[in-house]
DRENLO-377736 format. One record per atom (N, C-alpha, C): x, y, z; atom name; residue in three letters. Coordinates in pm, whole numbers. Layout:
<nodes>
east:X	north:Y	up:Z	atom:CA	res:ala .
...
</nodes>
This chain:
<nodes>
east:85	north:-117	up:0	atom:N	res:unk .
east:0	north:0	up:0	atom:CA	res:unk .
east:89	north:124	up:0	atom:C	res:unk .
east:68	north:215	up:-94	atom:N	res:unk .
east:154	north:332	up:-100	atom:CA	res:unk .
east:92	north:447	up:-23	atom:C	res:unk .
east:180	north:529	up:32	atom:N	res:unk .
east:136	north:644	up:111	atom:CA	res:unk .
east:78	north:751	up:20	atom:C	res:unk .
east:-14	north:825	up:72	atom:N	res:unk .
east:-71	north:937	up:-2	atom:CA	res:unk .
east:23	north:1056	up:11	atom:C	res:unk .
east:50	north:1121	up:-102	atom:N	res:unk .
east:137	north:1238	up:-100	atom:CA	res:unk .
east:51	north:1360	up:-77	atom:C	res:unk .
east:83	north:1437	up:27	atom:N	res:unk .
east:4	north:1557	up:55	atom:CA	res:unk .
east:11	north:1657	up:-59	atom:C	res:unk .
east:-94	north:1738	up:-78	atom:N	res:unk .
east:-94	north:1837	up:-184	atom:CA	res:unk .
east:24	north:1932	up:-178	atom:C	res:unk .
east:79	north:1956	up:-59	atom:N	res:unk .
east:193	north:2047	up:-46	atom:CA	res:unk .
east:312	north:1997	up:-126	atom:C	res:unk .
east:323	north:1867	up:-144	atom:N	res:unk .
east:433	north:1812	up:-223	atom:CA	res:unk .
east:419	north:1854	up:-368	atom:C	res:unk .
east:297	north:1859	up:-417	atom:N	res:unk .
east:275	north:1891	up:-557	atom:CA	res:unk .
east:291	north:2039	up:-586	atom:C	res:unk .
east:267	north:2123	up:-490	atom:N	res:unk .
east:279	north:2267	up:-509	atom:CA	res:unk .
east:351	north:2329	up:-390	atom:C	res:unk .
east:483	north:2308	up:-382	atom:N	res:unk .
east:553	north:2363	up:-267	atom:CA	res:unk .
east:545	north:2514	up:-262	atom:C	res:unk .
east:550	north:2567	up:-143	atom:N	res:unk .
east:546	north:2711	up:-127	atom:CA	res:unk .
east:672	north:2773	up:-185	atom:C	res:unk .
east:664	north:2898	up:-231	atom:N	res:unk .
east:785	north:2963	up:-283	atom:CA	res:unk .
east:897	north:2956	up:-180	atom:C	res:unk .
east:1015	north:2918	up:-230	atom:N	res:unk .
east:1130	north:2908	up:-142	atom:CA	res:unk .
east:1143	north:2773	up:-73	atom:C	res:unk .
east:1046	north:2684	up:-93	atom:N	res:unk .
east:1055	north:2551	up:-32	atom:CA	res:unk .
east:1173	north:2477	up:-93	atom:C	res:unk .
east:1231	north:2388	up:-17	atom:N	res:unk .
east:1346	north:2313	up:-69	atom:CA	res:unk .
east:1308	north:2168	up:-89	atom:C	res:unk .
east:1384	north:2103	up:-173	atom:N	res:unk .
east:1363	north:1960	up:-191	atom:CA	res:unk .
east:1391	north:1885	up:-62	atom:C	res:unk .
east:1474	north:1941	up:24	atom:N	res:unk .
east:1499	north:1878	up:153	atom:CA	res:unk .
east:1367	north:1858	up:227	atom:C	res:unk .
east:1287	north:1963	up:231	atom:N	res:unk .
east:1159	north:1955	up:300	atom:CA	res:unk .
east:1063	north:1864	up:226	atom:C	res:unk .
east:1074	north:1860	up:96	atom:N	res:unk .
east:983	north:1780	up:16	atom:CA	res:unk .
east:1022	north:1633	up:19	atom:C	res:unk .
east:1150	north:1604	up:9	atom:N	res:unk .
east:1195	north:1467	up:-10	atom:CA	res:unk .
east:1209	north:1389	up:120	atom:C	res:unk .
east:1274	north:1446	up:218	atom:N	res:unk .
east:1314	north:1369	up:335	atom:CA	res:unk .
east:1201	north:1292	up:403	atom:C	res:unk .
east:1085	north:1351	up:428	atom:N	res:unk .
east:982	north:1275	up:500	atom:CA	res:unk .
east:924	north:1159	up:420	atom:C	res:unk .
east:946	north:1155	up:290	atom:N	res:unk .
east:884	north:1054	up:207	atom:CA	res:unk .
east:985	north:958	up:146	atom:C	res:unk .
east:1111	north:967	up:184	atom:N	res:unk .
east:1215	north:883	up:127	atom:CA	res:unk .
east:1177	north:737	up:141	atom:C	res:unk .
east:1187	north:665	up:31	atom:N	res:unk .
east:1159	north:523	up:33	atom:CA	res:unk .
east:1014	north:487	up:6	atom:C	res:unk .
east:930	north:584	up:-9	atom:N	res:unk .
east:789	north:555	up:-36	atom:CA	res:unk .
east:763	north:567	up:-185	atom:C	res:unk .
east:706	north:465	up:-241	atom:N	res:unk .
east:686	north:459	up:-384	atom:CA	res:unk .
east:610	north:578	up:-440	atom:C	res:unk .
east:515	north:629	up:-366	atom:N	res:unk .
east:433	north:737	up:-420	atom:CA	res:unk .
east:515	north:861	up:-453	atom:C	res:unk .
east:619	north:892	up:-375	atom:N	res:unk .
east:701	north:1008	up:-409	atom:CA	res:unk .
east:778	north:981	up:-537	atom:C	res:unk .
east:836	north:864	up:-550	atom:N	res:unk .
east:916	north:835	up:-667	atom:CA	res:unk .
east:832	north:828	up:-793	atom:C	res:unk .
east:705	north:805	up:-778	atom:N	res:unk .
east:616	north:800	up:-893	atom:CA	res:unk .
east:571	north:938	up:-939	atom:C	res:unk .
east:602	north:1041	up:-861	atom:N	res:unk .
east:563	north:1176	up:-901	atom:CA	res:unk .
east:637	north:1217	up:-1028	atom:C	res:unk .
east:571	north:1289	up:-1115	atom:N	res:unk .
east:642	north:1343	up:-1231	atom:CA	res:unk .
east:751	north:1439	up:-1185	atom:C	res:unk .
east:858	north:1447	up:-1263	atom:N	res:unk .
east:970	north:1534	up:-1226	atom:CA	res:unk .
east:927	north:1678	up:-1201	atom:C	res:unk .
east:832	north:1728	up:-1278	atom:N	res:unk .
east:793	north:1868	up:-1264	atom:CA	res:unk .
east:710	north:1892	up:-1138	atom:C	res:unk .
east:671	north:1786	up:-1068	atom:N	res:unk .
east:593	north:1804	up:-946	atom:CA	res:unk .
east:673	north:1870	up:-835	atom:C	res:unk .
east:802	north:1844	up:-832	atom:N	res:unk .
east:887	north:1912	up:-735	atom:CA	res:unk .
east:942	north:2033	up:-807	atom:C	res:unk .
east:872	north:2143	up:-793	atom:N	res:unk .
east:896	north:2259	up:-879	atom:CA	res:unk .
east:1010	north:2348	up:-836	atom:C	res:unk .
east:1031	north:2360	up:-708	atom:N	res:unk .
east:1127	north:2459	up:-662	atom:CA	res:unk .
east:1222	north:2399	up:-559	atom:C	res:unk .
east:1347	north:2430	up:-576	atom:N	res:unk .
east:1443	north:2411	up:-469	atom:CA	res:unk .
east:1526	north:2538	up:-465	atom:C	res:unk .
east:1579	north:2568	up:-350	atom:N	res:unk .
east:1667	north:2684	up:-340	atom:CA	res:unk .
east:1794	north:2651	up:-417	atom:C	res:unk .
east:1835	north:2736	up:-509	atom:N	res:unk .
east:1951	north:2703	up:-591	atom:CA	res:unk .
east:2081	north:2690	up:-512	atom:C	res:unk .
east:2086	north:2747	up:-392	atom:N	res:unk .
east:2208	north:2741	up:-313	atom:CA	res:unk .
east:2201	north:2640	up:-199	atom:C	res:unk .
east:2106	north:2548	up:-203	atom:N	res:unk .
east:2089	north:2448	up:-98	atom:CA	res:unk .
east:2148	north:2315	up:-144	atom:C	res:unk .
east:2270	north:2287	up:-99	atom:N	res:unk .
east:2341	north:2166	up:-142	atom:CA	res:unk .
east:2264	north:2040	up:-105	atom:C	res:unk .
east:2208	north:2034	up:16	atom:N	res:unk .
east:2136	north:1914	up:58	atom:CA	res:unk .
east:2011	north:1892	up:-26	atom:C	res:unk .
east:1946	north:1999	up:-65	atom:N	res:unk .
east:1827	north:1986	up:-151	atom:CA	res:unk .
east:1865	north:1926	up:-286	atom:C	res:unk .
east:1977	north:1971	up:-343	atom:N	res:unk .
east:2022	north:1914	up:-470	atom:CA	res:unk .
east:2058	north:1766	up:-453	atom:C	res:unk .
east:2123	north:1732	up:-344	atom:N	res:unk .
east:2157	north:1592	up:-319	atom:CA	res:unk .
east:2030	north:1507	up:-306	atom:C	res:unk .
east:1933	north:1557	up:-231	atom:N	res:unk .
east:1808	north:1483	up:-213	atom:CA	res:unk .
east:1732	north:1467	up:-344	atom:C	res:unk .
east:1727	north:1573	up:-422	atom:N	res:unk .
east:1658	north:1563	up:-550	atom:CA	res:unk .
east:1732	north:1467	up:-643	atom:C	res:unk .
east:1863	north:1468	up:-637	atom:N	res:unk .
east:1941	north:1369	up:-713	atom:CA	res:unk .
east:1902	north:1227	up:-676	atom:C	res:unk .
east:1879	north:1203	up:-547	atom:N	res:unk .
east:1838	north:1069	up:-503	atom:CA	res:unk .
east:1703	north:1029	up:-563	atom:C	res:unk .
east:1610	north:1122	up:-563	atom:N	res:unk .
east:1477	north:1093	up:-620	atom:CA	res:unk .
east:1490	north:1063	up:-769	atom:C	res:unk .
east:1566	north:1144	up:-840	atom:N	res:unk .
east:1583	north:1124	up:-984	atom:CA	res:unk .
east:1655	north:993	up:-1013	atom:C	res:unk .
east:1754	north:958	up:-933	atom:N	res:unk .
east:1824	north:831	up:-952	atom:CA	res:unk .
east:1730	north:713	up:-931	atom:C	res:unk .
east:1643	north:723	up:-830	atom:N	res:unk .
east:1543	north:617	up:-807	atom:CA	res:unk .
east:1449	north:602	up:-925	atom:C	res:unk .
east:1425	north:710	up:-998	atom:N	res:unk .
east:1339	north:705	up:-1116	atom:CA	res:unk .
east:1415	north:660	up:-1240	atom:C	res:unk .
east:1546	north:636	up:-1225	atom:N	res:unk .
east:1628	north:594	up:-1338	atom:CA	res:unk .
east:1676	north:709	up:-1425	atom:C	res:unk .
east:1660	north:830	up:-1376	atom:N	res:unk .
east:1699	north:950	up:-1452	atom:CA	res:unk .
east:1841	north:990	up:-1411	atom:C	res:unk .
east:1937	north:909	up:-1457	atom:N	res:unk .
east:2074	north:925	up:-1411	atom:CA	res:unk .
east:2139	north:1054	up:-1456	atom:C	res:unk .
east:2116	north:1096	up:-1579	atom:N	res:unk .
east:2176	north:1221	up:-1626	atom:CA	res:unk .
east:2132	north:1337	up:-1540	atom:C	res:unk .
east:2003	north:1343	up:-1509	atom:N	res:unk .
east:1950	north:1450	up:-1426	atom:CA	res:unk .
east:2001	north:1439	up:-1283	atom:C	res:unk .
east:2007	north:1316	up:-1230	atom:N	res:unk .
east:2054	north:1300	up:-1092	atom:CA	res:unk .
east:2200	north:1341	up:-1081	atom:C	res:unk .
east:2282	north:1304	up:-1179	atom:N	res:unk .
east:2423	north:1341	up:-1178	atom:CA	res:unk .
east:2438	north:1493	up:-1176	atom:C	res:unk .
east:2357	north:1563	up:-1254	atom:N	res:unk .
east:2364	north:1709	up:-1256	atom:CA	res:unk .
east:2335	north:1767	up:-1117	atom:C	res:unk .
east:2239	north:1710	up:-1046	atom:N	res:unk .
east:2206	north:1761	up:-912	atom:CA	res:unk .
east:2313	north:1725	up:-810	atom:C	res:unk .
east:2371	north:1605	up:-819	atom:N	res:unk .
east:2481	north:1571	up:-729	atom:CA	res:unk .
east:2600	north:1663	up:-754	atom:C	res:unk .
east:2629	north:1691	up:-880	atom:N	res:unk .
east:2740	north:1781	up:-912	atom:CA	res:unk .
east:2713	north:1921	up:-858	atom:C	res:unk .
east:2589	north:1966	up:-869	atom:N	res:unk .
east:2555	north:2098	up:-814	atom:CA	res:unk .
east:2570	north:2097	up:-662	atom:C	res:unk .
east:2528	north:1990	up:-598	atom:N	res:unk .
east:2544	north:1979	up:-453	atom:CA	res:unk .
east:2692	north:1990	up:-416	atom:C	res:unk .
east:2779	north:1925	up:-493	atom:N	res:unk .
east:2922	north:1930	up:-464	atom:CA	res:unk .
east:2983	north:2064	up:-499	atom:C	res:unk .
east:2929	north:2129	up:-598	atom:N	res:unk .
east:2975	north:2265	up:-630	atom:CA	res:unk .
east:2948	north:2358	up:-511	atom:C	res:unk .
east:2834	north:2337	up:-447	atom:N	res:unk .
east:2796	north:2420	up:-333	atom:CA	res:unk .
east:2864	north:2379	up:-204	atom:C	res:unk .
east:2894	north:2249	up:-192	atom:N	res:unk .
east:2959	north:2196	up:-70	atom:CA	res:unk .
east:3043	north:2076	up:-109	atom:C	res:unk .
east:3169	north:2101	up:-142	atom:N	res:unk .
east:3259	north:1994	up:-188	atom:CA	res:unk .
east:3294	north:1896	up:-78	atom:C	res:unk .
east:3264	north:1928	up:47	atom:N	res:unk .
east:3297	north:1840	up:160	atom:CA	res:unk .
east:3180	north:1754	up:205	atom:C	res:unk .
east:3090	north:1721	up:115	atom:N	res:unk .
east:2972	north:1641	up:148	atom:CA	res:unk .
east:2998	north:1496	up:106	atom:C	res:unk .
east:3032	north:1407	up:201	atom:N	res:unk .
east:3063	north:1270	up:163	atom:CA	res:unk .
east:2944	north:1196	up:101	atom:C	res:unk .
east:2823	north:1227	up:146	atom:N	res:unk .
east:2705	north:1160	up:91	atom:CA	res:unk .
east:2685	north:1195	up:-56	atom:C	res:unk .
east:2704	north:1323	up:-90	atom:N	res:unk .
east:2689	north:1363	up:-230	atom:CA	res:unk .
east:2797	north:1299	up:-316	atom:C	res:unk .
east:2919	north:1286	up:-264	atom:N	res:unk .
east:3025	north:1218	up:-339	atom:CA	res:unk .
east:2988	north:1072	up:-362	atom:C	res:unk .
east:2940	north:1006	up:-259	atom:N	res:unk .
east:2902	north:865	up:-272	atom:CA	res:unk .
east:2784	north:848	up:-368	atom:C	res:unk .
east:2684	north:934	up:-354	atom:N	res:unk .
east:2568	north:926	up:-443	atom:CA	res:unk .
east:2608	north:950	up:-589	atom:C	res:unk .
east:2694	north:1049	up:-611	atom:N	res:unk .
east:2742	north:1075	up:-746	atom:CA	res:unk .
east:2820	north:955	up:-797	atom:C	res:unk .
east:2903	north:897	up:-713	atom:N	res:unk .
east:2977	north:777	up:-752	atom:CA	res:unk .
east:2884	north:664	up:-795	atom:C	res:unk .
east:2778	north:642	up:-720	atom:N	res:unk .
east:2685	north:535	up:-755	atom:CA	res:unk .
east:2615	north:562	up:-887	atom:C	res:unk .
east:2575	north:686	up:-910	atom:N	res:unk .
east:2509	north:719	up:-1037	atom:CA	res:unk .
east:2607	north:703	up:-1153	atom:C	res:unk .
east:2731	north:748	up:-1135	atom:N	res:unk .
east:2832	north:733	up:-1240	atom:CA	res:unk .
east:2860	north:585	up:-1267	atom:C	res:unk .
east:2869	north:506	up:-1163	atom:N	res:unk .
east:2892	north:361	up:-1180	atom:CA	res:unk .
east:2778	north:297	up:-1258	atom:C	res:unk .
east:2656	north:337	up:-1228	atom:N	res:unk .
east:2541	north:282	up:-1300	atom:CA	res:unk .
east:2546	north:319	up:-1448	atom:C	res:unk .
east:2609	north:432	up:-1481	atom:N	res:unk .
east:2625	north:473	up:-1621	atom:CA	res:unk .
east:2749	north:410	up:-1685	atom:C	res:unk .
east:2823	north:330	up:-1608	atom:N	res:unk .
east:2943	north:267	up:-1661	atom:CA	res:unk .
east:3066	north:356	up:-1656	atom:C	res:unk .
east:3059	north:463	up:-1585	atom:N	res:unk .
east:3170	north:559	up:-1575	atom:CA	res:unk .
east:3249	north:530	up:-1447	atom:C	res:unk .
east:3305	north:410	up:-1444	atom:N	res:unk .
east:3368	north:358	up:-1322	atom:CA	res:unk .
east:3490	north:438	up:-1275	atom:C	res:unk .
east:3582	north:480	up:-1362	atom:N	res:unk .
east:3695	north:558	up:-1310	atom:CA	res:unk .
east:3652	north:685	up:-1238	atom:C	res:unk .
east:3551	north:753	up:-1292	atom:N	res:unk .
east:3499	north:872	up:-1226	atom:CA	res:unk .
east:3432	north:835	up:-1093	atom:C	res:unk .
east:3359	north:724	up:-1095	atom:N	res:unk .
east:3290	north:679	up:-973	atom:CA	res:unk .
east:3391	north:650	up:-862	atom:C	res:unk .
east:3500	north:583	up:-897	atom:N	res:unk .
east:3602	north:549	up:-797	atom:CA	res:unk .
east:3656	north:674	up:-730	atom:C	res:unk .
east:3678	north:779	up:-807	atom:N	res:unk .
east:3730	north:905	up:-750	atom:CA	res:unk .
east:3633	north:960	up:-645	atom:C	res:unk .
east:3504	north:953	up:-673	atom:N	res:unk .
east:3406	north:1007	up:-578	atom:CA	res:unk .
east:3391	north:918	up:-455	atom:C	res:unk .
east:3398	north:787	up:-472	atom:N	res:unk .
east:3395	north:699	up:-355	atom:CA	res:unk .
east:3517	north:724	up:-267	atom:C	res:unk .
east:3633	north:740	up:-330	atom:N	res:unk .
east:3756	north:765	up:-254	atom:CA	res:unk .
east:3747	north:899	up:-180	atom:C	res:unk .
east:3691	north:999	up:-244	atom:N	res:unk .
east:3675	north:1129	up:-178	atom:CA	res:unk .
east:3577	north:1119	up:-62	atom:C	res:unk .
east:3469	north:1043	up:-79	atom:N	res:unk .
east:3373	north:1024	up:30	atom:CA	res:unk .
east:3443	north:960	up:149	atom:C	res:unk .
east:3531	north:863	up:123	atom:N	res:unk .
east:3604	north:798	up:232	atom:CA	res:unk .
east:3710	north:889	up:294	atom:C	res:unk .
east:3768	north:974	up:214	atom:N	res:unk .
east:3863	north:1069	up:271	atom:CA	res:unk .
east:3792	north:1162	up:369	atom:C	res:unk .
east:3672	north:1205	up:331	atom:N	res:unk .
east:3594	north:1296	up:415	atom:CA	res:unk .
east:3532	north:1226	up:536	atom:C	res:unk .
east:3498	north:1099	up:518	atom:N	res:unk .
east:3431	north:1023	up:624	atom:CA	res:unk .
east:3487	north:880	up:621	atom:C	res:unk .
east:3600	north:857	up:686	atom:N	res:unk .
east:3671	north:729	up:676	atom:CA	res:unk .
east:3589	north:604	up:713	atom:C	res:unk .
east:3487	north:620	up:794	atom:N	res:unk .
east:3405	north:504	up:833	atom:CA	res:unk .
east:3278	north:490	up:749	atom:C	res:unk .
east:3277	north:549	up:631	atom:N	res:unk .
east:3157	north:549	up:546	atom:CA	res:unk .
east:3144	north:412	up:479	atom:C	res:unk .
east:3063	north:327	up:536	atom:N	res:unk .
east:3050	north:188	up:491	atom:CA	res:unk .
east:2999	north:174	up:348	atom:C	res:unk .
east:2904	north:256	up:310	atom:N	res:unk .
east:2848	north:245	up:175	atom:CA	res:unk .
east:2955	north:274	up:70	atom:C	res:unk .
east:3036	north:377	up:94	atom:N	res:unk .
east:3143	north:409	up:0	atom:CA	res:unk .
east:3246	north:296	up:-5	atom:C	res:unk .
east:3278	north:237	up:110	atom:N	res:unk .
east:3371	north:124	up:115	atom:CA	res:unk .
east:3317	north:6	up:33	atom:C	res:unk .
east:3190	north:-25	up:53	atom:N	res:unk .
east:3128	north:-137	up:-21	atom:CA	res:unk .
east:3130	north:-112	up:-172	atom:C	res:unk .
east:3104	north:11	up:-212	atom:N	res:unk .
east:3103	north:43	up:-354	atom:CA	res:unk .
east:3242	north:26	up:-414	atom:C	res:unk .
east:3345	north:74	up:-345	atom:N	res:unk .
east:3482	north:57	up:-394	atom:CA	res:unk .
east:3520	north:-89	up:-401	atom:C	res:unk .
east:3484	north:-166	up:-299	atom:N	res:unk .
east:3513	north:-310	up:-298	atom:CA	res:unk .
east:3443	north:-380	up:-412	atom:C	res:unk .
east:3321	north:-341	up:-440	atom:N	res:unk .
east:3246	north:-401	up:-551	atom:CA	res:unk .
east:3313	north:-375	up:-684	atom:C	res:unk .
east:3357	north:-252	up:-706	atom:N	res:unk .
east:3426	north:-218	up:-831	atom:CA	res:unk .
east:3557	north:-293	up:-840	atom:C	res:unk .
east:3632	north:-300	up:-730	atom:N	res:unk .
east:3759	north:-374	up:-730	atom:CA	res:unk .
east:3737	north:-521	up:-760	atom:C	res:unk .
east:3631	north:-578	up:-702	atom:N	res:unk .
east:3598	north:-719	up:-725	atom:CA	res:unk .
east:3564	north:-743	up:-871	atom:C	res:unk .
east:3484	north:-654	up:-928	atom:N	res:unk .
east:3447	north:-666	up:-1070	atom:CA	res:unk .
east:3571	north:-655	up:-1160	atom:C	res:unk .
east:3665	north:-569	up:-1122	atom:N	res:unk .
east:3786	north:-551	up:-1202	atom:CA	res:unk .
east:3875	north:-675	up:-1200	atom:C	res:unk .
east:3869	north:-752	up:-1091	atom:N	res:unk .
east:3950	north:-874	up:-1081	atom:CA	res:unk .
east:3894	north:-989	up:-1162	atom:C	res:unk .
east:3770	north:-980	up:-1200	atom:N	res:unk .
east:3705	north:-1090	up:-1274	atom:CA	res:unk .
east:3750	north:-1096	up:-1417	atom:C	res:unk .
</nodes>
């Protein structure tokens, strides 16, 4: 059973961020099923909002768009290990493994105990040994 998306999600107030729109509904199918234009506004200088919107777009299989938002998040805050890891995963899904490795490594440099980034690097290394 999918959750009902409140009308506020479809028409966010001016200045609303994707952070406010995305976070409470993460993992619920109904949000990911929303058309891309439903999330109309994010603050252009909100790195976390760009990262969150990248996550939604990646879940929809829109990798080119998600990569653009992860890159914008990193442009605004280059020290965000989650955005580096998310960008790495999107790049890996596109087959851009050397670029992905750089972002996983940077995520680990910023957050040495980041398990997801470690697993992603191990997975790429394992695939390379095959």
